[in-house]
N, C-alpha and C positions, 0 to 999 in steps of 0.2 A: 263563651263570653265571660270575661273576667273584669270585675270592677273592684278596684282596690285603692287604698290610701287617698281618700277624698281630702280636698282642702276645705276644711269646715269653716274657716274664717273668711273665705272669699267666695262671693257668688260665682257659680260657673256659667258657662254659656247656656242660654235658655231658649227653649222653643215653647211657645204657648200651647199648653195642653190643659184641658179643663181638669182641675183637681177635684177629688172626691169631696163631697160636702162634709165640713168638719164642724158643723154647728154645735154638736154636743161633745166636742173634744174637751179634755182638761186643759183649757187654754192657759190658765195661770201656771200650771206645772210645765207645760211645753214651752211657754215663753221664757222661763228661767233656766231651762235645760241647756247646758253647754257641754261640748265634747272637745277633748284634746287630741292631738295627732297620734297616729298609730304607725310609727316608722317601720316596724317589722312587716307590715302589710305590703309595703312597696317591694321588699325583697320577695315576699310570698307571691305576689302577683306576677312579678317578672320571671321567677323560677317556674311557676306553674304554666305560664304562657309558653315557655320553652319545652315543657313536657307535652303540651298539646299543640301540635304543628299548625292546625287551622284556627287557632284561637284569636280573638280580638281582645286587646287589653286597653282598658280605660282607667287612667289614674289622675290624681290631683284635680285640677279644674275640670277635666273631662269626665270625672267620675260623678255624673249627675243622675238625678232622679229621671230626667227626660231620656237619657240614653238607654236606660233600662226599659222604660215603657215603650220606646220606639223600635227596639230590637226583639222581635217575636220569635218564638220557637227555637231558641238555641239548644243544642244537644246537651250542653252543660252550662249552668249559670252559677258562677262563683262570685260571691259578694263578701269582700273583706273590709269591714267597717264596724261602726258601733250600732248596736241595737238598743231599743228602749221599750219599757213597759210602764205606763203610768197607772198609779193606783186609782181605783174607783172612788168616786165621790162618796163621802160618808152618808149613812142613812140618817134622815132627819125625822123628828117627831112632829106630827101634825097636832093641831089644837084639840082634836077629838080623841087624841091618844093613839091613833094609828101611826104606823111607820111609813114614811115615804121613801121607797127604794130609789136609788139613783137610776135614771134612765140614760144609760151610757152603753154604747156598743163597744165591747172589748176590742173589736177590730180597728177602732179609732184610737185606742190607747196603746196599741202595739205597732212598732214600726222600725225603720232603719234610717240611718243618717247618711246623707251624701253631701257633695260639694255645696257650700253655701249654707249649711245647716245652722251655724251659729249666727248668721246674718238674718235669715228668715224674713226677707223683705216682701214676701207675698208673690202673687202671680202664679203662672202655671208651673214653675219649678222653684220651690222654696227649700229644696234639700231634704224634705221630709217625705218619706215613702211609707205611708201607713199600710197596715195589713188589709184594710178595706180597699185601698187603691190596687193592691196586689191581686185581689180577687177579680178585678176587671182586666187583668193582663191575659194574653193568649200564650200559655205555656204548654199547649198540647204538643206532644212530641219531645218535650224537654225531659230527658231521662234522669237528670240529677240537678238539684239545687243545693248548693253548699253555702250555709250562712257562717262564714268564718268571722263571726261578729262578736267582738268583746262586748260584754254587758247586755247580751240578748235578753237576759232575765231581769234587767234593771227594773225595780219596782217591787211589787208584792210577789216575790219569787216563790213563796211557800204555796200559793194557790195554783201555780203553774199556768195561769191564764195567759201570761205573756208568750210562752212557748206555744201554747195551744192556739193562740190567735194567729201567729205566723204560720204554724204548720197547717192550720185549716185554710188559710189564705192561699198558700202555694198549691195545696191539694185542689181547691176549687178552681184555681187557674189552669190546672191540668198537668202539673209536674208529677212524674212517676215516683220520685223518691227525694227525700231531703236529708241533709245532715245539719244539725243545729246544736246550740249550747243551752244548758239549763241554768247557768249562772255566769258570773264574770270570769273571764279566762285570761291567762297570761299571754301577752302579745307575742313574745319570742317562742314560747312553747307551742302556741297555736300555729305559728308559721312552720315550725319543724314538723308538727303533726300533719299539717295539710300537704306539705311537699311529699312526705312519706306515703300518705294516703293516695295521692295521684300516681306515684310511682307504682304502687300496687295495682291500681286500676289499669294502668298501662300493660301490666303483665296478665290481665284477664281475670283478676280476682273479683268476686262479687262486691256490690256496693256496700253490703252489710259486713261481710267477712273482711274486706280490706280495712275497714275502720277498726274492727276488733283486733286484727293482727297488728295494726299500727299502735293501738293502745297497749297491747301486750309487750310490744317492743319498747315502748316508753316506760312501762313498769319495770323493765329490766335495765333501763339506762341509769347512768350516774346522775345526770342533771334533772331528769323529769320523772323520777320514780314515784313521787308523791301523787296520790290520786287527784289532787286539786288541779294538776296540769293537764289531765287527759280524760278524767271520768265524766266531766260535764258534757262531753260531746256525744250526741246520740243520733242513731239513724232512724228514719221513718219511711214507710212506704215499701216499694219493691226492693228487695235485698239482693236480687240476682245480678249477674254480670250484665253490662250494658251492650247494646248492639253497636256495631261499627258505625 
């Protein structure tokens, strides 16, 4: 299952699904967060779909939060979009001199953006898929989740909580392995990296080694030799080859 190139400024088709409670989300930050288009993800999604014969491709208005929630147990789940991580609320000082730590779940501050994200009109599908909502998905049997997501580490990237939140969520949902980014990544470079990665997976290379060999190839390339283009992509979970 491939979800790529969402139309962030238009609400997609919706099916009413109860969203996770977001009572303690950073509503002010989330309300002002906007994302621009990722044109290379359209090419990425289309190319990968051709490499995976039985794949289902959802793009633009069809690249919704709902379509991800309602399609359970895909062998591969590829999400090419924006990711975000909102900073924790600051620690406040009580009158007695003690510190009041923010009571916020990091799984509510980590997430992915899909069709209609910039509109966020509420309802069951608002274009925001939080890490907490991901924990409620059924991904048992999913051998690989790839977050080809620019700005996955948006926010306090030094703490690593953004990446940790999404990784933990997909693991709890049952995914065997994940590929994700530690920081903002280049749209075109990521597209080329992902296409090469899936070509190697098709040859039977392991989920971890295929990524390593792809990154080594980019290191030797003329356009993407700088580590900023490829070193932020990391594997987690089962590193071996996938079952047919």
